MIVEX-126407 format. One record per residue (C-alpha): residue number from 1; residue in three letters; x, y, z. Coordinates in pm, 1 decimal, always signed. Each point is the difference from the previous one (the first is absolute). Last residue first. Example, Ala and Ser with C-alpha at 12.3 -4.5 7.8 and 13.67 -1.06 7.14 Angstrom:
2
{nr = 2; rest = ser; c1 = +1367.0; c2 = -106.0; c3 = +714.0}
{nr = 1; rest = ala; c1 = -137.0; c2 = -344.0; c3 = +66.0}
This chain:
157
{nr = 157; rest = asn; c1 = -7789.8; c2 = -1732.4; c3 = -917.9}
{nr = 156; rest = arg; c1 = -20.3; c2 = +331.3; c3 = +90.7}
{nr = 155; rest = tyr; c1 = -12.3; c2 = -61.4; c3 = +344.2}
{nr = 154; rest = ser; c1 = +366.1; c2 = -292.5; c3 = -77.7}
{nr = 153; rest = ile; c1 = +173.7; c2 = +312.5; c3 = -191.7}
{nr = 152; rest = lys; c1 = -87.3; c2 = +236.0; c3 = +279.8}
{nr = 151; rest = asp; c1 = +216.3; c2 = -231.7; c3 = +287.3}
{nr = 150; rest = thr; c1 = +267.4; c2 = -58.5; c3 = -202.9}
{nr = 149; rest = glu; c1 = +63.6; c2 = +330.1; c3 = -46.9}
{nr = 148; rest = gln; c1 = -44.8; c2 = +39.8; c3 = +376.9}
{nr = 147; rest = asn; c1 = +200.2; c2 = -295.0; c3 = +108.8}
{nr = 146; rest = asn; c1 = +287.1; c2 = +128.9; c3 = -232.5}
{nr = 145; rest = ile; c1 = -6.0; c2 = +357.9; c3 = +117.3}
{nr = 144; rest = thr; c1 = +64.6; c2 = -187.6; c3 = +319.0}
{nr = 143; rest = ile; c1 = +297.0; c2 = -188.9; c3 = -125.6}
{nr = 142; rest = gln; c1 = +127.4; c2 = +319.7; c3 = -134.3}
{nr = 141; rest = arg; c1 = -27.7; c2 = +198.0; c3 = +338.0}
{nr = 140; rest = val; c1 = +146.4; c2 = -317.0; c3 = +223.1}
{nr = 139; rest = ser; c1 = +291.3; c2 = +21.4; c3 = -219.8}
{nr = 138; rest = trp; c1 = +82.7; c2 = +346.6; c3 = +33.1}
{nr = 137; rest = phe; c1 = -65.5; c2 = +7.4; c3 = +348.9}
{nr = 136; rest = ile; c1 = +267.9; c2 = -291.0; c3 = +10.5}
{nr = 135; rest = leu; c1 = +230.8; c2 = +224.8; c3 = -166.8}
{nr = 134; rest = ala; c1 = -12.2; c2 = +282.5; c3 = +155.7}
{nr = 133; rest = val; c1 = +41.1; c2 = -204.2; c3 = +310.9}
{nr = 132; rest = ile; c1 = +333.6; c2 = -158.9; c3 = -106.1}
{nr = 131; rest = phe; c1 = +138.3; c2 = +348.3; c3 = -126.3}
{nr = 130; rest = leu; c1 = -130.8; c2 = +139.3; c3 = +314.2}
{nr = 129; rest = phe; c1 = +306.0; c2 = -271.6; c3 = +194.1}
{nr = 128; rest = leu; c1 = +214.2; c2 = +47.5; c3 = -253.0}
{nr = 127; rest = val; c1 = +72.2; c2 = +338.5; c3 = +62.2}
{nr = 126; rest = val; c1 = -50.1; c2 = +23.8; c3 = +367.9}
{nr = 125; rest = tyr; c1 = +262.3; c2 = -278.2; c3 = -66.5}
{nr = 124; rest = ile; c1 = +206.7; c2 = +200.7; c3 = -209.5}
{nr = 123; rest = ala; c1 = +27.2; c2 = +279.0; c3 = +301.1}
{nr = 122; rest = ile; c1 = +9.0; c2 = -166.2; c3 = +283.1}
{nr = 121; rest = tyr; c1 = +315.2; c2 = -117.5; c3 = -174.1}
{nr = 120; rest = val; c1 = +125.0; c2 = +344.9; c3 = -25.4}
{nr = 119; rest = gly; c1 = -151.8; c2 = +92.4; c3 = +312.6}
{nr = 118; rest = lys; c1 = +291.2; c2 = -237.3; c3 = +210.8}
{nr = 117; rest = his; c1 = +280.9; c2 = +143.5; c3 = -212.6}
{nr = 116; rest = tyr; c1 = +165.3; c2 = -198.8; c3 = -234.9}
{nr = 115; rest = lys; c1 = +425.2; c2 = -90.0; c3 = +41.0}
{nr = 114; rest = ala; c1 = +137.1; c2 = -65.2; c3 = -358.1}
{nr = 113; rest = ala; c1 = +242.5; c2 = -307.2; c3 = +4.7}
{nr = 112; rest = lys; c1 = +337.7; c2 = +39.1; c3 = +76.6}
{nr = 111; rest = lys; c1 = +191.6; c2 = -88.5; c3 = -402.3}
{nr = 110; rest = thr; c1 = +203.0; c2 = -329.8; c3 = +25.4}
{nr = 109; rest = tyr; c1 = -199.4; c2 = -224.9; c3 = -255.6}
{nr = 108; rest = pro; c1 = -176.4; c2 = +324.9; c3 = -183.3}
{nr = 107; rest = ser; c1 = +415.1; c2 = +102.1; c3 = -92.7}
{nr = 106; rest = ala; c1 = +48.0; c2 = +386.5; c3 = +68.3}
{nr = 105; rest = ile; c1 = +274.9; c2 = -60.2; c3 = +261.5}
{nr = 104; rest = glu; c1 = -3.9; c2 = +270.5; c3 = +310.7}
{nr = 103; rest = asp; c1 = +362.9; c2 = -91.4; c3 = +151.9}
{nr = 102; rest = lys; c1 = +178.1; c2 = +328.0; c3 = -162.6}
{nr = 101; rest = lys; c1 = +36.1; c2 = +91.6; c3 = +405.1}
{nr = 100; rest = asp; c1 = +166.1; c2 = -255.3; c3 = +77.5}
{nr = 99; rest = glu; c1 = +205.9; c2 = +26.7; c3 = -318.9}
{nr = 98; rest = glu; c1 = +122.5; c2 = +341.7; c3 = +123.3}
{nr = 97; rest = lys; c1 = +75.7; c2 = -150.6; c3 = +370.9}
{nr = 96; rest = leu; c1 = +193.9; c2 = -260.4; c3 = -159.6}
{nr = 95; rest = lys; c1 = +216.4; c2 = +298.5; c3 = -244.9}
{nr = 94; rest = leu; c1 = +88.0; c2 = +181.4; c3 = +317.9}
{nr = 93; rest = glu; c1 = +112.6; c2 = -316.8; c3 = +114.9}
{nr = 92; rest = ile; c1 = +213.7; c2 = -69.1; c3 = -260.4}
{nr = 91; rest = thr; c1 = +118.5; c2 = +334.2; c3 = -38.0}
{nr = 90; rest = lys; c1 = +139.0; c2 = +52.5; c3 = +370.0}
{nr = 89; rest = glu; c1 = +154.9; c2 = -366.4; c3 = +18.0}
{nr = 88; rest = ile; c1 = +214.3; c2 = +139.4; c3 = -313.3}
{nr = 87; rest = glu; c1 = +100.5; c2 = +316.2; c3 = +176.9}
{nr = 86; rest = lys; c1 = +69.0; c2 = -208.3; c3 = +287.9}
{nr = 85; rest = ile; c1 = +249.7; c2 = -152.5; c3 = -118.7}
{nr = 84; rest = pro; c1 = +180.1; c2 = +233.1; c3 = -146.2}
{nr = 83; rest = ile; c1 = +27.6; c2 = +13.4; c3 = -389.3}
{nr = 82; rest = lys; c1 = +363.9; c2 = +27.2; c3 = -72.6}
{nr = 81; rest = ser; c1 = -29.1; c2 = -371.8; c3 = -177.6}
{nr = 80; rest = thr; c1 = -291.1; c2 = +152.3; c3 = -173.7}
{nr = 79; rest = tyr; c1 = +208.8; c2 = +220.1; c3 = -188.2}
{nr = 78; rest = glu; c1 = +336.6; c2 = -240.6; c3 = -59.8}
{nr = 77; rest = phe; c1 = -216.8; c2 = -282.0; c3 = -129.0}
{nr = 76; rest = met; c1 = -174.0; c2 = +280.2; c3 = -240.8}
{nr = 75; rest = tyr; c1 = +301.0; c2 = +38.1; c3 = -159.2}
{nr = 74; rest = glu; c1 = +138.9; c2 = -303.0; c3 = -56.5}
{nr = 73; rest = asn; c1 = -319.3; c2 = -111.1; c3 = -182.5}
{nr = 72; rest = phe; c1 = -11.3; c2 = +273.1; c3 = -230.0}
{nr = 71; rest = glu; c1 = +409.7; c2 = -84.0; c3 = -73.3}
{nr = 70; rest = asp; c1 = -198.2; c2 = -394.3; c3 = -46.6}
{nr = 69; rest = ile; c1 = -273.2; c2 = +211.4; c3 = -228.8}
{nr = 68; rest = ile; c1 = +271.7; c2 = +232.3; c3 = -190.1}
{nr = 67; rest = gln; c1 = +247.7; c2 = -366.4; c3 = -102.9}
{nr = 66; rest = lys; c1 = -308.8; c2 = -175.5; c3 = -103.4}
{nr = 65; rest = ser; c1 = -135.6; c2 = +333.5; c3 = -237.7}
{nr = 64; rest = asp; c1 = +335.9; c2 = -43.2; c3 = -107.8}
{nr = 63; rest = leu; c1 = +19.2; c2 = +350.9; c3 = -235.1}
{nr = 62; rest = gly; c1 = -125.7; c2 = +11.8; c3 = -423.7}
{nr = 61; rest = leu; c1 = -189.0; c2 = +316.3; c3 = +129.7}
{nr = 60; rest = tyr; c1 = -394.9; c2 = -134.3; c3 = -43.3}
{nr = 59; rest = lys; c1 = +186.6; c2 = -294.0; c3 = +194.2}
{nr = 58; rest = ala; c1 = +43.3; c2 = +193.3; c3 = +274.2}
{nr = 57; rest = tyr; c1 = -299.2; c2 = +243.9; c3 = -30.9}
{nr = 56; rest = glu; c1 = -229.8; c2 = -346.2; c3 = +14.8}
{nr = 55; rest = thr; c1 = +180.4; c2 = -184.8; c3 = +330.8}
{nr = 54; rest = leu; c1 = +2.8; c2 = +361.7; c3 = +169.8}
{nr = 53; rest = cys; c1 = -423.4; c2 = +41.8; c3 = -10.5}
{nr = 52; rest = asn; c1 = +16.9; c2 = -361.0; c3 = +71.9}
{nr = 51; rest = lys; c1 = +188.3; c2 = +79.6; c3 = +339.8}
{nr = 50; rest = leu; c1 = -207.0; c2 = +295.9; c3 = +35.6}
{nr = 49; rest = glu; c1 = -373.1; c2 = -240.1; c3 = -10.6}
{nr = 48; rest = val; c1 = +175.3; c2 = -214.8; c3 = +240.1}
{nr = 47; rest = ile; c1 = +67.1; c2 = +170.7; c3 = +222.3}
{nr = 46; rest = asp; c1 = -311.6; c2 = +219.0; c3 = +39.3}
{nr = 45; rest = lys; c1 = -63.3; c2 = +347.4; c3 = +147.7}
{nr = 44; rest = phe; c1 = +299.7; c2 = +208.7; c3 = -178.9}
{nr = 43; rest = ala; c1 = +95.2; c2 = +307.8; c3 = +70.4}
{nr = 42; rest = gly; c1 = +128.3; c2 = -80.3; c3 = +249.3}
{nr = 41; rest = thr; c1 = +261.9; c2 = -197.0; c3 = -252.3}
{nr = 40; rest = arg; c1 = +134.5; c2 = +320.2; c3 = -62.5}
{nr = 39; rest = gly; c1 = +294.7; c2 = -59.0; c3 = -218.9}
{nr = 38; rest = ala; c1 = +27.7; c2 = +281.3; c3 = -263.9}
{nr = 37; rest = glu; c1 = -34.2; c2 = -183.4; c3 = -290.2}
{nr = 36; rest = ile; c1 = -231.2; c2 = -209.9; c3 = +140.2}
{nr = 35; rest = asn; c1 = -225.6; c2 = +318.1; c3 = +77.9}
{nr = 34; rest = glu; c1 = +29.9; c2 = +114.4; c3 = -327.7}
{nr = 33; rest = leu; c1 = -133.6; c2 = -332.0; c3 = -148.1}
{nr = 32; rest = ile; c1 = -326.2; c2 = +8.8; c3 = +231.7}
{nr = 31; rest = glu; c1 = -46.2; c2 = +383.5; c3 = -85.3}
{nr = 30; rest = glu; c1 = +3.3; c2 = -116.4; c3 = -390.7}
{nr = 29; rest = lys; c1 = -237.4; c2 = -235.7; c3 = +37.3}
{nr = 28; rest = ile; c1 = +65.6; c2 = -381.6; c3 = -68.5}
{nr = 27; rest = asn; c1 = -148.6; c2 = -153.3; c3 = -414.8}
{nr = 26; rest = leu; c1 = +337.1; c2 = -108.1; c3 = -94.1}
{nr = 25; rest = asp; c1 = +13.6; c2 = +139.9; c3 = -318.9}
{nr = 24; rest = lys; c1 = -163.5; c2 = +339.1; c3 = +103.5}
{nr = 23; rest = ser; c1 = +213.7; c2 = +106.7; c3 = +397.4}
{nr = 22; rest = val; c1 = +308.2; c2 = -71.0; c3 = -273.4}
{nr = 21; rest = glu; c1 = -87.9; c2 = +219.9; c3 = -194.2}
{nr = 20; rest = ser; c1 = -37.7; c2 = +265.6; c3 = +257.0}
{nr = 19; rest = ile; c1 = +248.3; c2 = -102.9; c3 = +160.3}
{nr = 18; rest = ser; c1 = +188.4; c2 = +135.4; c3 = -278.2}
{nr = 17; rest = val; c1 = +194.7; c2 = -260.7; c3 = -234.5}
{nr = 16; rest = gly; c1 = +415.9; c2 = +84.2; c3 = -67.4}
{nr = 15; rest = ser; c1 = +157.3; c2 = -346.9; c3 = +82.3}
{nr = 14; rest = asn; c1 = +234.3; c2 = +176.0; c3 = +148.1}
{nr = 13; rest = glu; c1 = -277.0; c2 = +188.3; c3 = +194.6}
{nr = 12; rest = arg; c1 = -125.3; c2 = -281.9; c3 = +99.4}
{nr = 11; rest = ala; c1 = +246.1; c2 = -194.7; c3 = +141.3}
{nr = 10; rest = leu; c1 = +102.2; c2 = +244.7; c3 = +202.4}
{nr = 9; rest = his; c1 = -322.3; c2 = +60.0; c3 = +175.1}
{nr = 8; rest = leu; c1 = -57.2; c2 = -349.0; c3 = +58.3}
{nr = 7; rest = met; c1 = +374.4; c2 = -48.1; c3 = +122.5}
{nr = 6; rest = glu; c1 = -113.6; c2 = +366.9; c3 = +248.5}
{nr = 5; rest = gly; c1 = -328.0; c2 = -225.1; c3 = +109.7}
{nr = 4; rest = ile; c1 = +256.1; c2 = -327.2; c3 = +58.0}
{nr = 3; rest = glu; c1 = +207.2; c2 = +261.4; c3 = +236.3}
{nr = 2; rest = asn; c1 = -207.5; c2 = +150.8; c3 = +178.8}
{nr = 1; rest = met; c1 = -213.3; c2 = -287.0; c3 = +82.2}
């Protein structure tokens, strides 16, 4: 990757363009371009993003972007083939454990139902019962008042 970075750095300097100009033209942060030129692949979390930046940068400088990407792919193959299998398995195991911890999904279909205490249900039933009793009491009172008014009217006639 150092060779690719040096090639891009030399091409940029030969064209007389500053890193800030490239950053503005390509809408790529200067820090990213500096990491590419220095060959620091560890600064990137996403290889696809790095490849896209390499492609755009090479095209901008008039270099063969396919050749740059081919060299990058060779570098990545060499780099990843040197990683011990046990380290890869350990990383996969850690990622699986993290995914298990993130098992809570905010979907209404998979969300666990909230469990209420019995006291909440009892309170709801008591309030509902009192409302019904008050409604019955009010209805009986209205009927009584109406009956008294009709009795008064019938006595007058």
